[in-house]
C-alpha positions in Angstrom: 214.9 47.7 67.2 213.2 50.8 65.4 209.3 51.4 66.3 208.5 51.6 62.8 209.5 47.9 62.1 207.1 46.8 64.7 204.6 49.3 63.3 204.9 47.9 60.0 204.6 44.4 61.3 201.2 44.5 63.4 199.6 46.6 60.6 200.4 43.8 58.3 199.6 41.0 60.6 196.3 42.4 61.3 195.9 42.7 57.7 196.8 39.0 56.4 195.0 37.8 59.5 191.5 39.0 58.1 192.4 38.7 54.6 193.4 34.9 55.2 189.9 34.0 56.8 187.8 35.5 54.3 190.1 33.7 51.6 189.8 30.4 52.6 186.1 30.8 53.2 185.9 32.0 49.9 188.0 29.3 48.7 186.2 26.2 50.2 182.6 28.0 49.0 183.6 28.6 45.4 186.3 25.9 44.5 188.7 28.5 43.1 192.2 27.1 43.0 193.6 30.6 42.7 191.6 32.0 45.8 193.0 28.8 47.9 196.8 29.9 46.7 195.7 33.0 47.9 194.6 31.9 51.1 197.5 29.7 51.5 199.9 33.0 50.6 197.9 35.0 53.5 198.5 32.2 56.5 202.1 32.0 55.8 202.2 35.6 55.9 200.8 35.8 58.7 203.4 33.3 60.3 206.0 35.2 59.0 204.9 38.3 61.0 204.8 36.3 64.3 208.4 34.9 63.3 209.2 38.1 63.0 208.0 40.1 66.3 209.2 36.7 67.6 212.9 37.9 66.5 212.6 41.1 67.5 212.3 40.0 71.2 214.6 37.3 71.2 217.3 40.4 69.2 217.1 43.2 71.6 218.1 40.6 74.9 221.1 41.8 76.8 224.5 40.3 76.1 225.6 37.6 78.5 229.0 35.7 78.9 228.2 33.3 76.3 226.8 36.0 73.7 229.1 38.8 74.9 228.0 41.0 71.5 224.4 40.3 72.2 221.6 38.3 70.3 221.3 41.2 67.7 222.1 38.5 64.7 218.9 36.9 65.7 216.8 38.8 63.8 218.7 38.1 60.7 218.3 34.2 61.4 214.4 34.4 61.7 214.3 36.8 58.5 216.1 34.0 57.1 213.5 31.4 58.2 210.4 33.4 57.0 212.4 33.5 53.3 212.5 29.7 53.5 208.7 29.8 54.7 207.7 31.6 51.9 209.3 29.7 49.6 208.2 26.3 51.0 204.7 27.1 51.8 203.8 29.8 50.0 205.5 29.5 46.5 205.6 25.7 45.9 202.2 25.0 47.5 200.4 27.4 45.3 202.1 26.5 42.3 201.2 22.4 43.2 197.8 23.7 43.7 198.0 25.2 40.2 199.3 22.1 38.5 196.8 19.9 40.4 193.8 22.0 38.9 195.1 22.5 35.3 193.5 19.1 33.9 190.4 19.9 36.5 186.9 20.4 35.1 185.7 21.4 38.1 183.7 25.0 37.7 184.2 27.9 40.0 181.1 28.9 41.3 179.6 31.9 42.8 182.4 34.3 41.3 180.9 37.1 42.9 181.9 36.2 45.9 185.6 35.6 44.9 185.6 39.3 43.3 184.3 40.8 46.4 187.3 38.7 48.6 189.6 39.6 46.3 188.5 43.6 46.6 188.2 43.7 50.4 191.9 42.2 50.6 193.6 44.4 47.9 192.0 47.7 50.2 193.8 45.2 53.5 197.0 44.7 51.9 197.5 48.1 49.7 196.5 50.0 53.2 199.1 47.3 54.9 201.6 48.1 51.9 201.3 51.8 52.7 202.2 51.6 56.5 205.2 49.4 55.6 206.2 51.8 52.6 205.9 55.1 54.4 208.2 53.2 57.6 210.8 52.2 54.7 210.9 55.3 53.2 211.6 57.2 56.7 214.9 54.9 57.4 215.8 55.0 53.4 216.4 58.4 53.4 217.6 59.8 50.1 218.8 56.5 48.9 217.1 54.7 45.9 214.8 51.9 46.8 217.4 49.2 45.7 220.0 50.6 47.2 218.3 50.9 50.6 217.5 47.3 50.8 221.1 46.5 49.7 222.9 48.6 52.5 219.8 48.1 55.1 220.6 46.5 58.0 217.3 46.0 59.6 215.8 43.6 57.0 212.5 43.3 59.0 211.0 46.4 57.2 211.9 45.3 53.8 210.7 41.8 54.3 207.3 43.4 55.1 207.5 45.6 52.2 208.1 42.8 50.1 205.6 40.3 51.5 202.8 42.9 50.7 204.0 43.9 47.5 204.1 40.0 46.5 201.0 39.8 48.5 199.2 42.4 46.3 200.7 41.4 43.1 199.3 38.0 43.8 196.0 39.1 44.5 196.2 41.4 41.0 197.0 37.9 39.2 194.1 36.1 41.2 191.6 38.7 40.1 193.0 38.6 36.2 192.6 34.8 36.4 189.1 35.0 37.6 188.0 37.4 35.0 189.8 35.3 32.2 187.7 32.2 33.5 184.9 34.2 33.6 185.2 35.3 29.7 186.2 32.2 28.5 184.4 29.7 30.7 188.0 27.5 31.1 189.2 26.6 34.3 193.1 26.6 33.3 193.0 30.3 33.7 192.1 29.8 37.3 195.1 27.4 37.4 197.4 29.6 35.9 196.9 31.8 38.2 197.4 30.0 40.9 201.1 28.8 39.4 201.9 32.2 38.9 201.3 33.3 42.6 203.5 30.7 43.0 206.1 31.9 40.9 206.0 35.4 42.3 206.3 34.2 46.3 209.4 31.7 45.0 211.1 35.3 43.2 210.1 37.0 46.6 211.7 34.6 48.9 215.3 34.0 46.9 215.5 37.7 47.1 214.7 38.2 50.7 217.0 35.0 51.4 220.0 36.4 49.4 219.4 39.9 51.6 218.8 38.0 54.7 222.2 35.4 54.3 224.4 38.5 53.5 223.2 40.5 57.2 223.6 36.6 58.8 227.1 36.0 57.6 228.4 39.3 58.8 228.1 42.5 56.6 230.0 45.8 57.0 228.5 49.2 58.2 227.5 51.3 55.2 230.0 53.4 53.5 229.4 56.3 55.0 230.2 55.0 58.5 233.4 53.7 57.6 234.3 56.9 55.6 233.2 59.0 58.8 235.4 56.8 60.8 238.5 57.1 58.3 238.3 60.3 57.9 238.3 61.4 62.0 241.8 58.9 61.9 243.3 60.6 59.0 242.6 63.9 61.0 244.4 63.0 63.8 248.1 63.6 64.0 248.6 61.2 66.4 248.7 58.5 63.5 251.0 58.0 60.9 249.5 55.7 59.1 245.8 54.1 59.4 246.5 50.4 58.5 242.9 49.0 58.5 239.2 50.0 59.5 236.7 47.0 59.7 233.4 46.9 60.8 230.8 44.2 61.8 226.7 44.4 62.3 225.9 42.1 65.3 222.4 43.5 64.7 220.7 46.5 63.1 221.8 48.1 66.0 225.0 47.2 66.9 228.0 47.7 65.3 232.0 46.4 65.7 234.5 48.8 65.0 238.3 47.2 64.9 241.2 49.3 63.8 244.7 48.6 63.0 246.6 52.2 63.7 250.5 52.8 63.1 250.7 55.7 65.8 253.5 58.2 65.7 257.1 56.5 67.1 257.5 59.6 69.1 254.5 59.1 71.4 254.9 57.3 74.9 252.8 54.4 75.8 250.7 56.7 77.8 249.9 59.1 74.8 249.0 56.0 73.0 246.3 54.9 75.6 245.1 58.6 75.8 244.7 59.0 72.1 243.0 55.4 71.8 240.6 56.3 74.7 240.0 59.4 73.3 239.4 58.0 69.1 237.2 55.4 70.7 235.0 57.9 72.2 234.9 60.1 69.6 233.9 57.1 67.1 231.3 56.0 69.2 230.0 59.8 69.4 229.8 59.5 65.4 227.0 56.8 65.2 225.1 55.7 68.3 224.8 52.1 66.4 228.7 52.1 67.4 228.7 49.9 70.3 232.5 48.4 70.3 235.7 50.0 69.3 239.0 48.1 69.3 242.0 50.1 68.6 245.0 48.0 67.9 248.5 50.2 67.7 250.8 48.0 65.1 253.5 49.2 62.6 252.6 49.8 58.9 255.1 47.4 57.7 254.1 44.5 60.3 250.7 44.9 59.6 251.3 44.5 55.6 253.3 41.6 56.1 251.1 39.7 58.4 248.3 40.4 55.7 251.1 39.7 52.8 250.5 43.1 51.4 253.5 45.1 49.6 255.0 47.6 51.7 255.5 50.8 50.4 258.8 52.2 50.0 
């Protein structure tokens, strides 16, 4: 697991812990529904960062007889749990809180305190978002943001980016709700702000859940990694046909590669073994994340028959 992930998580953990305490204090003192929702949001985010750090620790445990490919997928599981917590504890609790206050005439007192807390919270959140965004930009290179999220195999980085983005949006919504309440004197705006914060969290949770689910089920390596492997096999004159190249991420830094290749019929068994050994080493050198390579010598027509594919010629 990269140091970038931990750096972003620790920055978010410290920021959210401080923010949660101040938000709950302001909510108790002023009676603001939006501020209480924001406090719940920050508390959930703090717990999420603890879970992500736990997931990272579990994912780097060494392979064992029970888990021969290691525990890399643990981080995908815990990222999925984080998404569910954002939905269940953050989103639904904020919406419930807002709905409860729709018909309430309880005034929001000491609004200035809420403004001060929201201002400091915005500074902390934007600082955490800056750190997370900077680390994410390093990892994505020249890829677009959405493409990097779809292709990314280390979900901890984009989970923190999404959380911090949602938190910043939530703060702005709470701020707008308080401004509208102060101008109109109608507490419905405070309640609506709470509901809007919940909607933002639920949408964030769904997106994170989908991305984490794909990794948990088993995504292939990126197209560039697969293309590099196929190009290397194509250049090897000992292979007549590459039947199939399949890759699987067992964790952010653990790729398994399986290859079915039709080696030349003039090669002896010793020559095929040499070819497999050399190709295995060459493929591993292409990307340090490739930990296991399995190469199967199989006739093209037999492979196609097993997969119910048409045989050329």
